C-alpha positions as CSV (number, residue, x, y, z in Angstrom):
1,M,-4.8,19.0,25.6
2,R,-7.0,21.0,23.3
3,T,-8.2,19.4,20.2
4,P,-10.5,21.8,18.2
5,F,-12.6,21.1,14.9
6,R,-12.7,17.3,15.4
7,S,-16.0,15.5,14.5
8,R,-16.7,12.9,12.0
9,R,-20.2,14.1,11.1
10,T,-19.6,17.5,10.7
11,V,-20.9,18.8,7.3
12,L,-18.7,20.9,5.5
13,T,-20.5,23.7,5.1
14,G,-22.9,26.2,7.3
15,G,-26.0,25.0,5.2
16,A,-28.2,26.8,3.0
17,A,-27.1,29.9,5.1
18,A,-23.6,29.7,4.4
19,L,-24.2,29.1,0.8
20,V,-26.2,32.3,0.5
21,L,-23.6,34.2,2.5
22,T,-21.0,33.0,0.0
23,L,-23.0,34.1,-2.9
24,A,-23.4,37.4,-1.4
25,I,-20.1,38.5,-1.5
26,S,-19.1,41.0,-3.8
27,P,-16.4,39.7,-6.5
28,N,-13.5,42.1,-5.5
29,A,-11.2,40.0,-7.7
30,T,-7.4,40.4,-7.5
31,A,-6.1,36.9,-9.0
32,D,-7.4,33.9,-10.7
33,T,-7.3,30.9,-8.7
34,S,-7.9,28.9,-11.9
35,R,-4.5,29.2,-13.2
36,P,-2.2,26.6,-12.5
37,S,0.5,27.7,-9.3
38,R,3.9,27.8,-9.8
39,Q,5.4,27.9,-6.4
40,G,8.8,28.2,-4.9
41,G,7.9,27.5,-1.2
42,S,6.5,24.7,0.6
43,L,3.2,23.0,2.2
44,V,2.9,21.2,5.4
45,L,-0.7,19.8,5.2
46,V,-1.9,17.9,8.1
47,G,-5.0,15.1,8.2
48,G,-6.5,16.7,11.0
49,G,-6.2,15.9,14.9
50,L,-2.9,17.9,15.0
51,K,-1.7,17.6,18.9
52,D,-0.1,20.4,20.5
53,D,2.9,18.4,21.4
54,N,3.9,17.3,17.8
55,S,6.9,18.9,17.7
56,Q,7.9,17.2,14.7
57,V,5.3,19.0,12.4
58,Y,5.3,22.3,14.4
59,G,9.1,22.0,14.3
60,E,9.1,21.6,10.3
61,I,6.8,24.6,9.8
62,I,9.0,26.9,12.1
63,E,12.2,25.6,10.6
64,R,10.8,26.4,7.0
65,A,9.7,29.8,8.3
66,G,12.8,30.9,9.6
67,G,13.3,29.0,12.8
68,A,14.2,31.1,15.8
69,R,13.2,34.1,13.3
70,A,9.7,32.8,12.0
71,R,6.7,34.9,12.2
72,I,3.4,32.6,11.6
73,G,0.6,34.1,10.7
74,V,-2.4,32.1,11.9
75,I,-5.7,32.1,9.9
76,T,-8.9,30.1,11.3
77,A,-11.7,31.6,9.3
78,S,-12.9,28.3,8.8
79,S,-14.2,28.7,12.7
80,V,-17.6,30.1,13.4
81,P,-17.0,33.9,14.5
82,A,-17.1,35.1,17.9
83,S,-20.9,36.6,17.6
84,Q,-21.9,32.7,16.6
85,D,-20.0,31.4,19.9
86,P,-22.2,31.1,23.0
87,Y,-18.8,30.5,24.9
88,A,-17.2,33.4,23.4
89,D,-16.5,35.1,26.4
90,D,-14.8,32.1,28.3
91,P,-11.5,31.6,27.4
92,D,-11.8,27.9,28.7
93,T,-14.8,26.9,26.6
94,C,-14.9,29.3,23.7
95,S,-14.2,27.8,20.0
96,N,-14.5,30.7,17.5
97,S,-11.8,31.8,15.1
98,A,-10.5,34.6,17.6
99,C,-9.9,32.0,20.6
100,N,-8.8,29.4,18.2
101,G,-6.3,32.0,16.6
102,A,-4.8,32.8,20.1
103,Y,-4.8,29.2,20.7
104,Y,-2.4,28.2,17.8
105,S,-0.5,31.3,18.2
106,E,0.5,30.4,21.6
107,V,1.3,26.7,20.4
108,F,3.6,27.9,17.8
109,E,5.5,30.1,19.9
110,R,5.9,27.3,22.7
111,H,7.4,25.5,19.7
112,G,9.9,28.1,19.1
113,A,8.3,30.5,16.6
114,A,9.7,34.2,17.3
115,D,6.0,35.6,16.7
116,A,2.6,34.2,15.9
117,Q,-0.4,36.3,15.1
118,W,-4.2,35.9,14.4
119,I,-4.7,37.2,10.9
120,P,-8.3,38.9,11.9
121,V,-10.1,37.7,9.1
122,D,-13.5,35.6,9.5
123,L,-17.1,35.7,8.9
124,D,-17.4,38.8,11.5
125,H,-14.4,40.6,9.4
126,I,-15.0,39.7,5.8
127,A,-14.2,43.3,4.8
128,N,-10.4,42.6,6.6
129,A,-9.9,40.3,3.6
130,D,-9.2,43.4,1.3
131,S,-7.8,45.8,4.3
132,E,-4.2,47.2,3.2
133,A,-3.5,46.9,7.0
134,V,-4.3,43.2,7.3
135,V,-2.2,42.7,4.0
136,R,1.0,44.3,5.5
137,Q,0.2,42.4,8.5
138,V,0.6,39.3,6.1
139,N,3.5,40.5,4.2
140,S,5.2,40.8,7.5
141,M,5.0,36.9,8.1
142,S,7.5,34.2,7.0
143,G,4.7,31.5,7.3
144,F,1.3,30.5,7.4
145,F,-1.1,28.1,9.3
146,F,-4.9,27.7,8.3
147,G,-6.7,25.9,11.0
148,G,-9.8,23.3,10.9
149,G,-12.9,23.7,10.6
150,D,-15.4,24.2,7.7
151,Q,-13.8,25.1,4.7
152,S,-16.9,26.7,2.8
153,R,-15.8,29.5,5.4
154,Y,-12.6,29.8,3.7
155,L,-14.3,30.2,0.2
156,T,-16.6,32.7,1.7
157,T,-13.9,35.0,3.6
158,L,-10.9,34.7,1.3
159,L,-12.1,33.7,-2.0
160,N,-15.1,36.2,-2.5
161,G,-17.3,33.2,-2.4
162,A,-19.0,32.3,-5.9
163,A,-16.5,34.7,-7.4
164,H,-13.8,32.1,-6.6
165,R,-11.1,34.9,-6.9
166,D,-8.6,35.8,-4.5
167,S,-9.0,38.5,-2.1
168,K,-5.9,40.8,-1.2
169,V,-5.3,38.9,1.8
170,L,-5.2,35.7,-0.1
171,A,-3.2,37.1,-3.0
172,A,-0.6,38.6,-0.6
173,I,-0.3,34.9,0.8
174,R,0.1,33.3,-2.8
175,A,2.6,35.6,-3.3
176,K,4.2,34.9,-0.3
177,L,4.4,31.3,-1.0
178,A,5.8,31.6,-4.1
179,A,8.4,33.7,-3.2
180,G,9.4,30.6,-0.6
181,A,7.5,30.7,2.4
182,V,5.7,27.7,4.0
183,V,2.0,27.7,4.0
184,S,0.4,25.0,6.4
185,G,-2.7,23.8,7.5
186,S,-4.7,21.0,9.5
187,S,-8.1,19.3,8.4
188,A,-9.9,22.0,6.8
189,G,-6.9,23.9,6.5
190,A,-5.4,21.3,4.4
191,Q,-8.3,20.6,2.4
192,I,-8.6,24.3,1.3
193,T,-5.1,24.2,-0.5
194,A,-6.4,21.7,-3.1
195,G,-7.2,22.5,-6.6
196,A,-10.4,21.4,-8.7
197,H,-12.8,19.1,-7.1
198,M,-12.1,19.7,-3.5
199,V,-14.4,17.2,-1.2
200,T,-16.7,18.7,1.0
201,G,-18.1,16.0,3.0
202,G,-19.5,12.6,2.4
203,E,-19.2,8.8,3.9
204,S,-17.4,6.1,1.9
205,Y,-20.5,3.5,1.7
206,E,-23.1,6.2,0.7
207,G,-20.4,7.6,-1.7
208,L,-19.5,4.4,-3.3
209,R,-23.2,3.5,-3.6
210,D,-24.6,6.8,-4.7
211,G,-21.4,8.7,-6.4
212,S,-20.7,12.1,-5.8
213,S,-22.3,15.5,-6.4
214,P,-21.2,19.3,-6.8
215,G,-22.0,21.3,-3.8
216,Y,-22.7,21.3,-0.3
217,F,-25.0,19.3,1.5
218,E,-27.1,19.1,5.0
219,D,-26.7,15.3,4.7
220,A,-23.6,14.5,6.2
221,T,-23.2,11.1,4.2
222,R,-23.8,12.5,1.1
223,L,-20.4,12.6,-1.2
224,G,-20.1,16.3,-2.4
225,Y,-17.4,18.4,-4.0
226,E,-16.6,22.1,-5.1
227,P,-15.7,22.1,-8.8
228,K,-13.5,25.1,-8.8
229,G,-11.7,23.8,-5.7
230,G,-10.0,25.7,-3.0
231,F,-7.0,28.0,-3.0
232,G,-5.3,25.5,-5.9
233,F,-1.7,25.4,-4.0
234,L,-1.4,21.5,-4.5
235,R,-2.8,20.7,-8.0
236,S,-1.1,17.1,-8.3
237,G,-3.8,15.1,-6.5
238,L,-7.0,15.2,-4.6
239,I,-6.7,15.8,-1.1
240,D,-8.5,14.2,1.7
241,T,-8.3,14.3,5.5
242,H,-8.8,12.1,8.6
243,T,-8.7,9.1,6.1
244,G,-8.1,6.0,8.3
245,A,-9.7,7.3,11.5
246,Y,-13.2,7.7,9.4
247,G,-12.6,5.1,6.8
248,R,-12.8,7.8,4.0
249,E,-10.8,5.7,1.5
250,G,-14.2,4.6,-0.5
251,R,-15.2,8.1,-1.2
252,V,-11.9,9.2,-2.1
253,M,-11.7,6.6,-4.8
254,R,-15.1,7.3,-6.0
255,L,-14.7,11.1,-6.3
256,A,-11.6,10.6,-7.9
257,V,-13.3,8.4,-10.5
258,D,-16.3,10.8,-10.8
259,T,-14.3,13.8,-11.3
260,G,-11.2,12.2,-13.6
261,Q,-8.5,12.7,-11.0
262,D,-6.0,10.2,-11.3
263,R,-4.4,10.7,-7.8
264,V,-5.2,11.1,-4.3
265,Y,-3.5,12.4,-1.4
266,A,-5.2,10.8,1.7
267,L,-3.6,12.1,5.0
268,E,-3.8,10.4,8.2
269,E,-4.5,12.4,11.7
270,N,-1.6,14.0,13.3
271,T,0.8,13.2,10.3
272,A,1.9,16.1,7.5
273,L,2.3,15.8,3.8
274,L,5.3,18.0,3.2
275,V,5.1,19.4,-0.3
276,E,8.2,21.1,-1.6
277,N,8.0,23.2,-4.8
278,P,4.2,22.7,-5.2
279,G,3.2,22.9,-8.9
280,G,6.5,23.3,-10.3
281,P,8.5,20.5,-11.9
282,Q,10.6,19.6,-9.1
283,E,7.6,19.2,-6.8
284,R,8.6,16.6,-4.3
285,V,6.6,14.9,-1.3
286,R,7.7,13.6,2.2
287,V,5.6,12.1,5.2
288,L,6.1,13.7,8.9
289,G,4.4,12.1,11.8
290,P,3.4,8.9,13.9
291,R,1.0,7.7,11.1
292,G,0.8,8.1,7.2
293,V,-0.4,9.2,3.7
294,A,-2.0,7.1,1.6
295,V,-1.5,7.8,-2.2
296,F,-4.0,6.1,-4.5
297,D,-2.9,6.0,-8.2
298,L,-5.7,5.4,-10.6
299,R,-4.2,5.8,-14.0
300,R,-5.1,2.3,-14.7
301,A,-8.4,2.0,-12.9
302,R,-11.2,0.6,-14.6
303,V,-15.1,1.1,-13.6
304,H,-17.8,-1.4,-14.5
305,E,-21.4,-0.2,-14.2
306,G,-24.3,-2.6,-14.8
307,P,-27.8,-2.2,-15.7
308,K,-30.2,-1.0,-13.1
309,T,-33.2,-3.5,-12.0
310,A,-36.2,-2.7,-9.5
311,G,-34.7,-2.7,-6.1
312,R,-34.0,-0.6,-3.1
313,S,-31.6,2.1,-4.1
314,L,-32.5,5.9,-3.4
315,D,-34.0,6.3,-7.0
316,G,-36.1,3.1,-6.7
317,N,-33.6,1.2,-9.0
318,Q,-30.3,-1.1,-8.4
319,A,-27.3,-0.6,-10.3
320,T,-23.9,-2.4,-10.2
321,W,-20.8,-0.4,-9.8
322,S,-17.0,-1.8,-9.5
323,L,-13.7,-0.3,-9.9
324,S,-10.5,-2.3,-10.5
325,G,-6.8,-1.6,-10.8
326,V,-6.0,1.1,-8.1
327,R,-2.7,1.4,-7.0
328,Y,-2.3,1.9,-3.2
329,D,0.8,2.9,-1.7
330,Y,1.0,3.8,2.0
331,L,3.6,6.2,3.2
332,T,5.2,6.3,6.7
333,N,7.5,8.8,8.6
334,G,10.6,9.8,6.1
335,D,9.2,8.5,3.2
336,R,9.4,10.6,-0.1
337,Y,7.4,10.5,-3.1
338,D,8.1,11.8,-6.5
339,P,4.8,12.7,-8.3
340,R,6.3,13.3,-11.6
341,L,7.6,9.7,-11.6
342,R,4.7,8.1,-9.5
343,L,7.7,6.6,-7.1
344,T,7.6,6.0,-3.4
345,L,11.2,6.1,-1.9
346,P,11.0,4.7,1.7
347,A,12.9,6.2,4.2
348,H,16.5,5.3,5.0
349,G,16.7,2.8,7.5
350,K,13.6,0.9,6.1
351,R,14.3,-2.4,4.5
352,P,11.9,-4.7,2.1
353,L,10.2,-7.0,4.6
354,A,9.9,-10.6,3.7
355,P,6.9,-12.1,5.2
356,R,7.4,-14.9,7.7
357,S,4.0,-15.3,9.2
358,T,1.5,-17.9,7.9
359,T,-1.7,-16.4,9.8
360,P,-4.5,-15.8,7.8
361,V,-5.6,-12.2,7.2
362,P,-8.4,-11.9,10.2
363,D,-12.0,-11.2,8.7
364,N,-12.9,-7.6,8.3
365,T,-16.6,-6.8,8.0
366,D,-16.3,-3.2,8.5
367,V,-13.7,-1.9,6.0
368,F,-14.7,1.9,5.9
369,H,-15.5,2.1,9.8
370,S,-18.8,2.8,9.4
371,A,-20.4,5.3,11.9
372,A,-23.2,3.0,12.1
373,N,-21.4,0.1,13.6
374,P,-21.0,0.6,17.4
375,A,-18.0,-1.8,17.3
376,G,-16.2,-0.6,14.5
377,A,-12.5,0.2,14.7
378,P,-10.5,2.9,13.0
379,Y,-7.9,2.6,10.2
380,S,-9.8,-1.0,9.2
381,F,-8.9,-0.7,5.7
382,L,-4.9,0.0,6.6
383,T,-5.0,-3.0,9.1
384,T,-6.4,-5.4,6.3
385,A,-3.6,-4.1,4.0
386,R,-1.1,-4.7,6.6
387,A,-2.1,-7.9,7.8
388,L,-1.9,-9.1,3.9
389,A,1.5,-7.7,4.0
390,A,2.9,-9.6,6.8
391,T,1.5,-13.0,5.8
392,R,2.8,-15.3,3.2
393,A,-0.2,-17.6,3.5
394,Q,-2.0,-15.3,0.9
395,R,-1.5,-13.2,-1.9
396,M,-5.2,-11.6,-1.8
397,A,-7.6,-10.8,0.8
398,E,-11.0,-9.5,0.9
399,A,-12.9,-7.4,3.4
400,T,-16.5,-5.9,3.0
401,S,-18.8,-3.0,4.4
402,Y,-20.7,-2.8,7.3
403,E,-24.0,-1.9,5.5
404,D,-25.4,-4.6,3.0
405,G,-27.8,-2.9,0.3
406,P,-25.7,-3.4,-1.5
407,R,-22.5,-4.8,0.4
408,F,-19.1,-3.5,-1.0
409,T,-16.2,-6.0,-1.1
410,V,-12.6,-4.5,-1.2
411,T,-10.1,-7.0,-2.8
412,F,-6.5,-6.4,-1.7
413,V,-3.9,-8.2,-4.1
414,K,-0.1,-8.2,-3.8
415,S,0.4,-7.9,-7.4
416,P,3.9,-8.5,-9.3
417,G,6.1,-5.1,-7.9
418,F,4.2,-5.2,-4.5
419,A,6.4,-4.7,-1.7
420,A,6.4,-3.8,2.0
421,W,9.1,-2.1,4.0
422,S,10.1,-2.1,7.6
423,G,12.0,-0.3,10.2
424,D,12.0,-3.1,12.6
425,G,12.5,-6.0,10.4
426,A,8.9,-7.4,11.6
427,T,6.3,-4.8,11.0
428,P,5.1,-3.8,7.7
429,Q,5.0,0.0,7.9
430,T,5.5,1.3,4.2
431,L,3.5,-0.4,1.7
432,T,4.1,0.1,-2.2
433,G,2.2,-1.4,-5.4
434,L,-0.6,-2.8,-3.6
435,R,-3.7,-3.4,-5.9
436,I,-7.3,-2.5,-4.9
437,H,-10.7,-3.6,-6.3
438,V,-14.1,-2.5,-5.2
439,S,-17.4,-4.3,-6.1
440,D,-20.7,-4.2,-4.9
441,R,-23.1,-7.1,-4.4
442,W,-27.1,-6.6,-3.8
443,S,-28.5,-9.2,-1.4
């Protein structure tokens, strides 16, 4: 089973060379992506790691594109082009935009699409983004899929680089979405649909310790973001991907605080966030797949920063930073969410779970699944949250970061209004209203 584009340590940029290339693209503008979108179609956004046998997610995309008549345009401009792939001539080992486009096209047709075609735009074919022939190809499609890789390449190829304005191809896709088409994507292909402050890279620990900065960075641990965002298809919250697998809960909370955002959709792998009527007053969300989507609500969050003293932080000083009052909901298959009301609606068949266990929550000394910990386990943050939901022995639990300079403590609290929901009567699947606090301590 082929699973391209999956690397925790990938820097979501091609480094300085990619940034220079981005700035060099001529601003042939056709639309302004800084304006709020009002869409009539739908988005299917996957947190990465989309398996080719995920018939639920592929089937949803195809059904929304017309079912047996679906025509899917596959865009893989976030991949390296064939000219940069040393294995471009080997169909078994190649990993470039053209062969990845062929891969996804075959998968969509295998799942029932009438036709799926690669849209030939990438770093080798930037001019195609303003080609009338390619625009006609786009206009013949009823749905679109953006593959994973490096979202900076989407900015370069489809948003005219630093000009951050639609190419003709992207303008056509935007118009198709507004007219009712489905736009889908996985990993970077989901990230690029974001509005302002799109995350570009970073790890939770370093992000909490050092804060975020605008830009793309060679240091894969540094928390960076693109201030103008991506395509702006989804603006009701920040988007992050591979969340539990890579322990990114810390980085999304820090980025939201730093950029003034009050909501994050944190997508898990092989699972989709379905957004109907994105950008409109009737925007609605549903989760599809085997894992889930976390929603961090920071409307009532408070940040506390203490004075700096001599120490070991990057600038030679120590500073305390803590965050309190974040609401954490975790939605699983079939659950719905109303962005306007900020209300989670568990799927039919799920019932409130009354905890029966008296087992204490297990210790967790790597809540953000540090890449530095060879024994770390993915989904660590969620594991502690669910263990707390399953026990009546505790109303709060603490988990810590693996690193200790400073060591961050995450406190999970079952505040009034908290509820866990289950489809089997025993396992907490959906969580609503858990409160999260993050604090640091220098050793």
